[in-house]
C-alpha positions as a Markdown table, in Angstrom:
| # | Residue | x | y | z |
|---|---|---|---|---|
| 1 | Unk | 26.8 | 20.1 | -11.4 |
| 2 | Unk | 27.4 | 23.2 | -13.6 |
| 3 | Unk | 23.9 | 22.9 | -15.0 |
| 4 | Unk | 22.4 | 22.5 | -11.6 |
| 5 | Unk | 24.2 | 25.6 | -10.2 |
| 6 | Unk | 23.2 | 27.7 | -13.2 |
| 7 | Unk | 19.6 | 26.7 | -12.9 |
| 8 | Unk | 19.0 | 26.8 | -9.1 |
| 9 | Unk | 16.3 | 29.4 | -9.5 |
| 10 | Unk | 14.3 | 27.2 | -11.9 |
| 11 | Unk | 14.7 | 24.1 | -9.6 |
| 12 | Unk | 13.6 | 26.1 | -6.6 |
| 13 | Unk | 10.5 | 27.5 | -8.3 |
| 14 | Unk | 9.5 | 24.1 | -9.5 |
| 15 | Unk | 10.1 | 22.6 | -6.1 |
| 16 | Unk | 7.9 | 25.3 | -4.5 |
| 17 | Unk | 5.0 | 24.5 | -6.9 |
| 18 | Unk | 5.6 | 20.8 | -6.4 |
| 19 | Unk | 5.5 | 21.2 | -2.6 |
| 20 | Unk | 2.3 | 23.2 | -2.8 |
| 21 | Unk | 0.5 | 20.6 | -4.9 |
| 22 | Unk | 1.7 | 17.8 | -2.7 |
| 23 | Unk | 0.7 | 19.4 | 0.6 |
| 24 | Unk | -2.8 | 20.4 | -0.5 |
| 25 | Unk | -3.3 | 16.8 | -1.7 |
| 26 | Unk | -2.0 | 15.5 | 1.6 |
| 27 | Unk | -4.3 | 17.7 | 3.7 |
| 28 | Unk | -7.3 | 16.8 | 1.6 |
| 29 | Unk | -6.4 | 13.1 | 2.0 |
| 30 | Unk | -6.3 | 13.4 | 5.8 |
| 31 | Unk | -9.6 | 15.4 | 5.9 |
| 32 | Unk | -11.4 | 12.7 | 3.9 |
| 33 | Unk | -9.6 | 9.7 | 5.6 |
| 34 | Unk | -10.3 | 10.6 | 9.2 |
| 35 | Unk | -14.1 | 10.1 | 8.9 |
| 36 | Unk | -13.8 | 7.1 | 6.6 |
| 37 | Unk | -11.3 | 5.5 | 9.0 |
| 38 | Unk | -13.6 | 6.2 | 11.9 |
| 39 | Unk | -16.5 | 4.5 | 10.1 |
| 40 | Unk | -14.3 | 1.5 | 9.3 |
| 41 | Unk | -13.2 | 1.3 | 13.0 |
| 42 | Unk | -16.6 | 2.0 | 14.6 |
| 43 | Unk | -18.8 | -0.2 | 12.4 |
| 44 | Unk | -17.2 | -3.6 | 12.1 |
| 45 | Unk | -19.6 | -4.9 | 9.4 |
| 46 | Unk | -18.4 | -2.2 | 7.0 |
| 47 | Unk | -14.7 | -2.2 | 8.0 |
| 48 | Unk | -13.6 | -4.7 | 5.4 |
| 49 | Unk | -15.5 | -3.2 | 2.4 |
| 50 | Unk | -14.4 | 0.4 | 3.3 |
| 51 | Unk | -10.7 | -0.5 | 3.7 |
| 52 | Unk | -10.7 | -2.8 | 0.6 |
| 53 | Unk | -12.5 | -0.3 | -1.6 |
| 54 | Unk | -10.4 | 2.6 | -0.6 |
| 55 | Unk | -7.2 | 0.5 | -0.9 |
| 56 | Unk | -8.2 | -0.4 | -4.4 |
| 57 | Unk | -8.0 | 3.3 | -5.3 |
| 58 | Unk | -4.2 | 2.9 | -5.2 |
| 59 | Unk | -4.4 | 0.3 | -8.1 |
| 60 | Unk | -5.7 | 2.9 | -10.5 |
| 61 | Unk | -2.9 | 3.9 | -12.9 |
| 62 | Unk | -2.0 | 7.5 | -12.2 |
| 63 | Unk | -1.8 | 8.5 | -15.9 |
| 64 | Unk | -5.3 | 7.0 | -16.6 |
| 65 | Unk | -6.7 | 8.8 | -13.6 |
| 66 | Unk | -5.2 | 12.2 | -14.7 |
| 67 | Unk | -6.8 | 11.7 | -18.1 |
| 68 | Unk | -10.2 | 10.8 | -16.7 |
| 69 | Unk | -10.5 | 13.5 | -14.0 |
| 70 | Unk | -10.8 | 16.5 | -16.4 |
| 71 | Unk | -13.9 | 14.9 | -17.9 |
| 72 | Unk | -15.3 | 14.1 | -14.4 |
| 73 | Unk | -14.4 | 17.4 | -12.8 |
| 74 | Unk | -14.9 | 19.8 | -15.7 |
| 75 | Unk | -11.5 | 21.4 | -15.4 |
| 76 | Unk | -9.0 | 21.9 | -18.1 |
| 77 | Unk | -6.8 | 18.9 | -18.8 |
| 78 | Unk | -3.7 | 20.9 | -17.7 |
| 79 | Unk | -5.3 | 22.3 | -14.5 |
| 80 | Unk | -3.3 | 21.5 | -11.3 |
| 81 | Unk | -6.6 | 20.7 | -9.7 |
| 82 | Unk | -6.7 | 17.4 | -11.5 |
| 83 | Unk | -3.3 | 16.4 | -10.2 |
| 84 | Unk | -4.2 | 17.5 | -6.6 |
| 85 | Unk | -7.4 | 15.5 | -6.6 |
| 86 | Unk | -5.6 | 12.4 | -8.1 |
| 87 | Unk | -3.0 | 12.6 | -5.4 |
| 88 | Unk | -5.6 | 13.1 | -2.7 |
| 89 | Unk | -7.4 | 9.9 | -3.9 |
| 90 | Unk | -4.1 | 8.0 | -3.5 |
| 91 | Unk | -3.6 | 9.5 | -0.1 |
| 92 | Unk | -7.1 | 8.2 | 1.0 |
| 93 | Unk | -6.1 | 4.7 | -0.2 |
| 94 | Unk | -3.2 | 4.8 | 2.3 |
| 95 | Unk | -4.6 | 6.8 | 5.2 |
| 96 | Unk | -8.0 | 5.2 | 5.8 |
| 97 | Unk | -6.4 | 2.0 | 7.0 |
| 98 | Unk | -3.9 | 4.0 | 9.1 |
| 99 | Unk | -6.7 | 5.9 | 10.8 |
| 100 | Unk | -8.7 | 2.6 | 11.5 |
| 101 | Unk | -5.6 | 0.9 | 12.8 |
| 102 | Unk | -4.6 | 3.9 | 14.9 |
| 103 | Unk | -8.1 | 3.9 | 16.6 |
| 104 | Unk | -7.8 | 0.2 | 17.1 |
| 105 | Unk | -4.5 | 0.7 | 19.0 |
| 106 | Unk | -6.2 | 2.8 | 21.7 |
| 107 | Unk | -6.6 | 0.8 | 24.9 |
| 108 | Unk | -10.3 | 0.0 | 25.7 |
| 109 | Unk | -9.6 | 0.7 | 29.4 |
| 110 | Unk | -8.6 | 4.3 | 28.5 |
| 111 | Unk | -11.8 | 4.8 | 26.7 |
| 112 | Unk | -13.9 | 3.4 | 29.6 |
| 113 | Unk | -12.0 | 5.7 | 32.0 |
| 114 | Unk | -12.8 | 8.7 | 29.7 |
| 115 | Unk | -16.5 | 7.7 | 29.7 |
| 116 | Unk | -16.5 | 7.3 | 33.5 |
| 117 | Unk | -15.1 | 10.9 | 33.7 |
| 118 | Unk | -18.1 | 12.2 | 31.7 |
| 119 | Unk | -16.5 | 12.5 | 28.3 |
| 120 | Unk | -19.1 | 12.5 | 25.5 |
| 121 | Unk | -18.4 | 10.6 | 22.3 |
| 122 | Unk | -17.2 | 13.7 | 20.4 |
| 123 | Unk | -15.1 | 15.0 | 23.2 |
| 124 | Unk | -13.6 | 11.6 | 23.8 |
| 125 | Unk | -12.8 | 11.1 | 20.1 |
| 126 | Unk | -10.8 | 14.4 | 19.8 |
| 127 | Unk | -9.3 | 14.5 | 23.4 |
| 128 | Unk | -8.5 | 10.8 | 23.9 |
| 129 | Unk | -8.9 | 8.6 | 20.8 |
| 130 | Unk | -7.2 | 10.8 | 18.2 |
| 131 | Unk | -4.2 | 11.8 | 20.4 |
| 132 | Unk | -3.5 | 8.2 | 21.4 |
| 133 | Unk | -4.0 | 7.0 | 17.8 |
| 134 | Unk | -1.7 | 9.8 | 16.6 |
| 135 | Unk | 1.6 | 7.8 | 16.3 |
| 136 | Unk | 0.0 | 5.2 | 14.1 |
| 137 | Unk | -1.8 | 7.8 | 12.0 |
| 138 | Unk | 1.4 | 9.9 | 11.7 |
| 139 | Unk | 3.2 | 6.8 | 10.4 |
| 140 | Unk | 0.6 | 6.5 | 7.7 |
| 141 | Unk | 0.8 | 10.3 | 6.9 |
| 142 | Unk | 4.6 | 10.0 | 6.5 |
| 143 | Unk | 4.2 | 7.2 | 4.0 |
| 144 | Unk | 1.5 | 9.1 | 2.2 |
| 145 | Unk | 3.6 | 12.3 | 2.1 |
| 146 | Unk | 6.6 | 10.6 | 0.6 |
| 147 | Unk | 4.4 | 8.7 | -1.9 |
| 148 | Unk | 2.6 | 11.9 | -2.9 |
| 149 | Unk | 5.8 | 13.9 | -3.6 |
| 150 | Unk | 7.1 | 11.1 | -5.8 |
| 151 | Unk | 3.8 | 10.6 | -7.6 |
| 152 | Unk | 3.3 | 14.3 | -8.3 |
| 153 | Unk | 5.9 | 14.2 | -10.9 |
| 154 | Unk | 3.6 | 12.4 | -13.3 |
| 155 | Unk | 1.6 | 15.6 | -13.6 |
| 156 | Unk | 4.0 | 16.8 | -16.2 |
| 157 | Unk | 2.7 | 14.1 | -18.6 |
| 158 | Unk | -0.6 | 16.0 | -18.8 |
| 159 | Unk | 1.0 | 19.5 | -18.8 |
| 160 | Unk | 1.0 | 20.3 | -15.0 |
| 161 | Unk | 4.2 | 22.0 | -14.2 |
| 162 | Unk | 6.3 | 20.8 | -11.2 |
| 163 | Unk | 9.6 | 19.0 | -10.7 |
| 164 | Unk | 8.5 | 16.4 | -13.3 |
| 165 | Unk | 9.4 | 19.1 | -15.8 |
| 166 | Unk | 13.1 | 18.4 | -15.2 |
| 167 | Unk | 12.6 | 14.7 | -16.1 |
| 168 | Unk | 10.8 | 15.3 | -19.4 |
| 169 | Unk | 12.7 | 18.3 | -20.5 |
| 170 | Unk | 16.0 | 16.6 | -19.6 |
| 171 | Unk | 15.1 | 13.5 | -21.6 |
| 172 | Unk | 14.0 | 15.6 | -24.6 |
| 173 | Unk | 17.3 | 17.5 | -24.5 |
| 174 | Unk | 19.4 | 14.4 | -23.7 |
| 175 | Unk | 20.6 | 16.4 | -20.7 |
| 176 | Unk | 21.2 | 13.8 | -17.9 |
| 177 | Unk | 22.2 | 16.6 | -15.5 |
| 178 | Unk | 18.7 | 18.0 | -15.6 |
| 179 | Unk | 17.1 | 14.6 | -15.0 |
| 180 | Unk | 19.6 | 14.0 | -12.1 |
| 181 | Unk | 18.7 | 17.4 | -10.6 |
| 182 | Unk | 15.0 | 16.4 | -10.7 |
| 183 | Unk | 15.6 | 13.1 | -8.9 |
| 184 | Unk | 17.7 | 14.8 | -6.2 |
| 185 | Unk | 15.2 | 17.6 | -5.8 |
| 186 | Unk | 12.3 | 15.1 | -5.3 |
| 187 | Unk | 14.4 | 13.0 | -2.8 |
| 188 | Unk | 15.4 | 16.1 | -0.8 |
| 189 | Unk | 11.9 | 17.4 | -0.7 |
| 190 | Unk | 10.6 | 14.1 | 0.5 |
| 191 | Unk | 13.3 | 13.9 | 3.2 |
| 192 | Unk | 12.6 | 17.4 | 4.4 |
| 193 | Unk | 8.8 | 16.9 | 4.6 |
| 194 | Unk | 9.3 | 13.5 | 6.4 |
| 195 | Unk | 11.7 | 15.2 | 8.9 |
| 196 | Unk | 9.2 | 18.0 | 9.5 |
| 197 | Unk | 6.4 | 15.5 | 10.2 |
| 198 | Unk | 8.6 | 13.7 | 12.7 |
| 199 | Unk | 9.3 | 17.0 | 14.5 |
| 200 | Unk | 5.6 | 17.9 | 14.3 |
| 201 | Unk | 4.7 | 14.5 | 15.9 |
| 202 | Unk | 7.2 | 15.1 | 18.7 |
| 203 | Unk | 5.7 | 18.6 | 19.4 |
| 204 | Unk | 2.1 | 17.5 | 19.2 |
| 205 | Unk | 2.6 | 14.2 | 21.0 |
| 206 | Unk | 5.3 | 14.7 | 23.6 |
| 207 | Unk | 4.0 | 11.9 | 25.8 |
| 208 | Unk | 5.3 | 9.4 | 23.2 |
| 209 | Unk | 8.9 | 10.4 | 24.1 |
| 210 | Unk | 8.3 | 9.9 | 27.8 |
| 211 | Unk | 6.6 | 6.5 | 27.1 |
| 212 | Unk | 9.6 | 5.3 | 25.0 |
| 213 | Unk | 12.0 | 6.5 | 27.8 |
| 214 | Unk | 10.0 | 4.6 | 30.4 |
| 215 | Unk | 10.0 | 1.5 | 28.2 |
| 216 | Unk | 13.7 | 1.6 | 27.6 |
| 217 | Unk | 14.4 | 2.3 | 31.3 |
| 218 | Unk | 12.3 | -0.7 | 32.4 |
| 219 | Unk | 14.1 | -3.2 | 30.2 |
| 220 | Unk | 17.2 | -3.7 | 32.5 |
| 221 | Unk | 14.9 | -4.2 | 35.5 |
| 222 | Unk | 12.9 | -6.9 | 33.6 |
| 223 | Unk | 16.1 | -8.6 | 32.5 |
| 224 | Unk | 17.5 | -8.5 | 36.0 |
| 225 | Unk | 14.2 | -9.9 | 37.4 |
| 226 | Unk | 14.3 | -12.7 | 34.8 |
| 227 | Unk | 17.9 | -13.6 | 35.7 |
| 228 | Unk | 17.1 | -13.6 | 39.4 |
C-alpha cells in the first residue's frame, strides 16, 4: 500500500490515458457496428455471414494484431492509434450481434404502427427502432466496454503507455505492489465505466424503468388469478 500511495499521481495519469484510449475505441466500435448490425438485421441472407465474419475478428490474437496494424496503417509501431484501432475491431466483433439482436427484439406491431403514423424508414429507425433496441444494445456496449478496458493493457507490449505499464514494470522490478496496483486500477476503471453506462441507459431510456415496475406490479395479480 505504501508504493500505491506514493505513486498515486503515476497511477492516475496512466488511468487517464488508458480511459481515453478505451473510450475512443468504444465509440469507433459503436459507429461501425450500428450500420453493420442494421444490415445483418435487415437482409436475412447476409445476416449469418456478417455476424460470423465480424465475430471471428475476436479470435485474432491481440499481440499479433498490434504487430500487423503498423504495416497496414502506416503508423509507428508504438503509436496509440494502432491500439485504438485494434480495440475498435474487437468491439465490432461484440457489438454487431448486439445491434442485430436489439433490432430483432423490437415488436413488429410497433413498427407497423409507426408506419401507419407516417414515419419514413429513416425516422422510424432513429425514433422507434433504436430506442426500443437500446436495452439490448446497451448490454452489448457494457460487455464491450469492460472487455476493452481489460484488453487495452496489452498495448504496453508494443510500447503504448497505459495501465499495462504497471504490469510490465512491476514484473521487471519484481515489485508485486505495482502489479497489484495495475490490476486494481483496471478493475476500478471497468466498474466505474460500467456504472456510468447503466446511469446513461436510465437517463436515455427512462421508459424501461416504468416497464419493469409495471411488470413487477402485475406479477401478484397474475399469481392471484392463477390461484383463483
